[in-house]
Backbone as a ProteinNet text record, in pm:
[ID]
protein_1_A
[PRIMARY]
MSTINIFLTYTIVGMAAAIFYYFILKKQLLGNFIGAMVVGLIGSFLGYAVDYLFRDNIIEWLSNFNGVNVFAAIGTAFFFLWVFSKVSSPK
[TERTIARY]
6044.8	6165	6259.7	6386.7	6481.2	6498.8	6529.3	6542.4	6657.1	6766.1	6880.9	6846.9	6767.3	6726.3	6638.8	6548.3	6460.8	6543	6634.2	6720.4	6804	6862.8	6944.7	6862	6740.8	6655.2	6622.3	6584.8	6558.1	6683.7	6798.4	6924.2	6955.6	6937.7	6965.6	6868.8	6743.1	6645.4	6683.2	6721	6761.2	6886.2	6983.1	7106.9	7081.9	6998	6965.8	6892.3	6804	6734.2	6833.1	6929.1	7030.3	7118.2	7159.7	7242.2	7165.6	7040.5	6959.1	6941.4	6907.8	6879.7	7004.9	7119.5	7241.2	7314.6	7330.2	7410.9	7330.2	7209.3	7129.1	7056.4	6984.8	6913.1	7003.7	7123.6	7225.9	7172.8	7106.2	7056	7163.7	7183.7	7279.3	7213.1	7277.9	7225.6	7331.5	7285.5	7376	7445.5	7575.9	7650.7	7680.8	7644.9	7667.1	7610.6	7688.5	7636.1	7610.4	7695.7	7676.8	7546.9	7519	7392.4	7273	7284.4	7176.3	7156.5	7265.9	7255.8	7190.2	7226.5	7167.5	7017.5	6979.8	6838.5	6761.9	6822.4	6758.3	6735.1	6832.8	6817	6708.9	6706.7	6603.2	6465.6	6454.5	6326.9	6285.1	6379.7	6349.4	6297.9	6362.5	6318.6	6189	6163.6	6033.5	5924.6	5962	5868.6	5824.1	5914.5	5877.3	5770.7	5787.7	5690.7	5553.8	5552.1	5426.5	5362.6	5443.5	5392.8	5338.7	5407	5364.9	5233.6	5219.4	5100.6	4976.9	4994.3	4879.3	4868.6	4936	4939.1	4799.5	4719.2	4587.5	4488.7	4510.4	4411.5	4440.9	4562.1	4587	4678.7	4792.7	4895.7	4920.1	4822.4	4838.6	4851.5	4785.9	4783.7	4909.4	4996	5118.1	5215.3	5299.9	5393.4	5494	5528.8	5629.8	5750.7	5868.5	5992.8	6071.5	6103	6182.7	6114.5	5982.5	5908.8	5900.8	5939.4	5943.5	5851.8	5771	5689.9	5780.9	5827.6	5927.7	5870.8	5743.5	5685.5	5681.8	5652.2	5652.1	5793.1	5892	6030.3	6079.8	6053.4	6098.7	6028.6	5898.9	5822.8	5868.9	5886.9	5929.6	6075.2	6159.5	6299.9	6308.5	6236	6238.5	6172	6067.1	6003.6	6100.2	6170.8	6265.7	6383.1	6429.5	6535.9	6488.8	6365.2	6311.1	6301.9	6249.1	6239.7	6378.9	6473.3	6609.5	6675.5	6648.5	6708.5	6647.7	6519.9	6455.8	6508.7	6534.6	6585.8	6730.6	6810.9	6953.9	6994.4	6902.1	6940.8	6955.9	7059.6	7078.2	6970.8	6930.2	6824.1	6881.5
-730.2	-801.6	-800.2	-791.8	-782.4	-917.2	-912.3	-1032.2	-1121	-1063.1	-1142.9	-1221.6	-1162.3	-1235	-1354.9	-1335.8	-1445	-1555	-1518.3	-1615.8	-1694	-1624.1	-1691.1	-1783	-1744.3	-1830.7	-1960.2	-1951.9	-2073.5	-2159.4	-2097.4	-2171.4	-2244.1	-2178.6	-2241.2	-2356.2	-2339.2	-2447	-2568.7	-2548.1	-2659.4	-2729.1	-2651.8	-2711.1	-2784.3	-2729.2	-2795.9	-2927.1	-2929.4	-3053.1	-3157.6	-3116.3	-3209.2	-3261	-3175.6	-3218.7	-3317.8	-3287.7	-3378	-3512.2	-3508.8	-3631.8	-3716.6	-3654.3	-3730.4	-3772.1	-3681.2	-3711.1	-3769.2	-3723.9	-3772.5	-3900.9	-3901.5	-4021.3	-4122.3	-4078.2	-4161.9	-4236.4	-4162.6	-4218	-4204.9	-4309.9	-4307.2	-4244.5	-4146.5	-4075.7	-4070.8	-4063.8	-4048.2	-3913.3	-3912	-3788.8	-3757.3	-3847.5	-3832.7	-3700.8	-3626.6	-3504.5	-3395.2	-3383.8	-3279.3	-3303.6	-3427.9	-3460.6	-3428.6	-3459.6	-3427.5	-3277.1	-3203.2	-3058.4	-2997.7	-3044.9	-2992.4	-3020.6	-3144.6	-3180.6	-3105.6	-3088.1	-3011.4	-2866.7	-2806.8	-2668.6	-2657	-2752.3	-2750.8	-2765.1	-2857.5	-2875.8	-2753.7	-2689.6	-2569.9	-2457.9	-2437	-2330.9	-2367.9	-2496.2	-2535.2	-2515	-2520.6	-2485.9	-2341.4	-2255.2	-2116.6	-2110.7	-2190.7	-2191.5	-2238.3	-2342	-2390.1	-2281.9	-2217.1	-2109.2	-1994.1	-1960.5	-1850.2	-1882.1	-2006.3	-2044	-2058.5	-2111.4	-2142	-2053.5	-1942.5	-1856.1	-1811.6	-1769.4	-1716.5	-1826	-1945.7	-2050.3	-2142.7	-2197.2	-2309.2	-2274.4	-2216.4	-2207.3	-2066.9	-1980.6	-1846.3	-1850.1	-1943.5	-1948.6	-2010.1	-2070	-2129.5	-2021.1	-2057.9	-1961.9	-1912.4	-1786	-1725.3	-1685.7	-1705.2	-1663.9	-1585.1	-1463.1	-1377.8	-1356.6	-1354.1	-1336	-1461	-1576.3	-1702.7	-1801.9	-1872.4	-1979.9	-2101	-2120.8	-2223.1	-2363.2	-2382.5	-2515.6	-2565.3	-2479.2	-2519.2	-2555	-2476.7	-2503.8	-2633.9	-2655.3	-2778	-2899.3	-2888.6	-3002	-3046.7	-2953.4	-2993	-3036.2	-2977.2	-3020.2	-3165	-3198.6	-3336.7	-3432	-3389.2	-3475	-3507.7	-3407.8	-3431.5	-3517.3	-3497.9	-3583.2	-3727.2	-3746.9	-3882.2	-3949.6	-3878.2	-3934.5	-3963.9	-3872.8	-3891.4	-4011.7	-4033.4	-4149.8	-4279	-4277.6	-4397.4	-4428.3	-4325.6	-4344.8	-4390.2	-4336.9	-4364.9	-4481.9	-4540.9	-4653.7	-4780.8	-4859.5	-4985	-5085.9	-5165.7	-5264.8	-5402.4
13243.2	13280	13159.9	13186.2	13074.8	13006.4	12880.8	12799.4	12846.8	12891	12934.9	13061.4	13151.9	13271.9	13237.2	13143.8	13102.2	13035.1	12946.6	12879.6	12980.7	13075.7	13177.2	13265.9	13296.3	13378.5	13305.8	13179.9	13102.6	13088.9	13070.7	13059.8	13189.5	13302.7	13431.7	13458.5	13422.6	13441	13357	13231.2	13145.1	13195.4	13240.8	13292.3	13424.1	13509.3	13636	13611.2	13513	13478.7	13427.9	13346.6	13295.4	13407.8	13499.3	13612.5	13698.5	13727.1	13808	13738.9	13610.2	13536.6	13519.1	13494.6	13466.4	13592.9	13687.9	13806.3	13922.5	13943.1	14055.6	14018.3	13906.8	13863.7	13795.4	13756	13692.1	13569	13482.1	13356.8	13249.7	13173.7	13063.6	12942.2	12885.1	12769.5	12661.1	12538.2	12426.1	12438.5	12437.5	12454.6	12599.6	12688.6	12832.4	12883	12962.3	13023.9	12921.7	12820.9	12718.7	12642.8	12609.5	12543.5	12630.9	12759.7	12853	12863.6	12864.4	12875.9	12751.9	12635.3	12511.5	12508.9	12542.7	12540.5	12649.8	12766.8	12873.4	12834	12766.2	12720	12613.9	12521.6	12418.4	12482.8	12577	12645.6	12724.1	12787.1	12864.9	12776	12662.7	12573	12500.5	12480.3	12426	12530.4	12657.6	12764.1	12752.2	12707.8	12681.1	12572.1	12467.6	12358.7	12407.9	12492.1	12549.1	12635.2	12715.8	12800.7	12716.6	12610.2	12525.3	12453.9	12406.4	12331	12419	12541.2	12624.7	12748.7	12751.7	12869.8	12911.8	12819.2	12853.7	12890.4	12843.8	12862.5	12979.9	12987.3	13077.7	13192.9	13168.2	13271.7	13324.5	13316.2	13372	13523.2	13587.1	13733.1	13792.9	13711	13765.4	13810.4	13900.8	13960	13856.7	13869.8	13783.4	13866.8	13810.6	13874.6	13773.2	13803.5	13716	13580.3	13580.2	13456.4	13371.9	13427.3	13354.6	13424	13346.1	13401.2	13418.4	13539.4	13567.8	13548.9	13579.4	13568.5	13424.4	13331	13189.7	13144.5	13185.5	13145.8	13207.8	13335.1	13402.3	13344.8	13324.7	13272.2	13135.4	13044.5	12910.2	12908.1	12992.5	12998.2	13045.2	13151.1	13199.6	13101.4	13033.2	12933.7	12820.5	12770.1	12661.9	12709.1	12831.7	12884	12898.7	12941.6	12955.4	12818.1	12719.7	12584.2	12530	12551.4	12502.6	12568.4	12696.9	12764.2	12711.7	12678.1	12622.5	12482.2	12404.7	12268.5	12270.6	12361.5	12360.3	12448.3	12522.9	12610	12525.8	12557.4	12484.7	12523.5	12428.1	12455.5	12470.7
[MASK]
+++++++++++++++++++++++++++++++++++++++++++++++++++++++++++++++++++++++++++++++++++++++++++

């Protein structure tokens, strides 16, 4: 699979997670939507790192889309958005 397709898939997953978290769940985040998008992208690309490190052991059986393990990208993107919302929410 070409590198640009993989990069675009991770980018779309991170942006979709940010849109869902900010507009659908209506969570307040530091930096509003731009902050959510940055954190979603970081989480999505860290999902690539998790997939790369544990591919042979744990998550080989998960579904792949466009050569990308979508579940790892979505999971880490939402985890980072959740942590970011907890850190940036007023107490």
